[in-house]
C-alpha positions in Angstrom: -14.7 -15.5 -16.2 -14.5 -11.8 -16.3 -17.0 -11.6 -19.3 -19.6 -13.8 -17.2 -19.0 -11.7 -14.1 -19.7 -8.5 -15.9 -22.7 -9.9 -17.5 -24.1 -11.3 -14.2 -23.5 -7.6 -13.0 -25.2 -5.9 -15.9 -28.2 -8.2 -16.0 -28.5 -8.8 -12.3 -28.2 -12.6 -12.9 -27.8 -14.1 -9.4 -27.1 -17.7 -10.4 -24.3 -16.8 -12.8 -22.8 -14.3 -10.3 -22.7 -17.3 -7.7 -21.2 -19.4 -10.2 -18.4 -17.0 -11.0 -17.8 -16.2 -7.4 -17.7 -19.8 -6.0 -17.1 -22.3 -8.4 -15.0 -20.6 -11.1 -13.0 -18.8 -8.3 -12.3 -22.2 -6.6 -11.2 -23.6 -9.9 -8.8 -20.8 -10.4 -7.5 -21.3 -7.0 -6.7 -24.9 -7.5 -4.9 -24.2 -10.6 -2.9 -21.5 -9.0 -2.1 -23.9 -6.0 -0.9 -26.6 -8.6 1.3 -24.3 -10.6 2.9 -23.1 -7.2 3.5 -26.6 -6.0 5.1 -27.7 -9.3 7.3 -24.7 -9.3 8.4 -25.4 -5.6 9.1 -28.9 -6.4 11.2 -27.8 -9.4 13.1 -25.2 -7.4 14.0 -27.7 -4.7 15.2 -30.2 -7.5 12.5 -33.0 -6.3 11.4 -33.2 -9.8 13.4 -32.6 -13.0 12.7 -29.0 -14.1 12.7 -30.2 -17.8 9.8 -32.5 -16.8 7.6 -29.5 -16.6 9.3 -27.5 -19.4 11.8 -25.3 -17.4 15.4 -24.9 -18.2 16.1 -23.1 -15.0 13.2 -22.8 -12.5 14.7 -19.7 -11.0 14.2 -17.9 -14.3 10.8 -17.9 -15.6 9.9 -16.7 -19.2 
């Protein structure tokens, strides 16, 4: 994402800049939301922490 953003800036490539700014940023946001949701579920004990690979959800590696 960073390399494409820099490439778009250096070459003034608007289509790549828009893709990075909109589509990929949305994808990162969805991934971040998913991780936060799983951690919240693990912390509140609604899903077993071991199911997502955590021994103690309050102590992240």
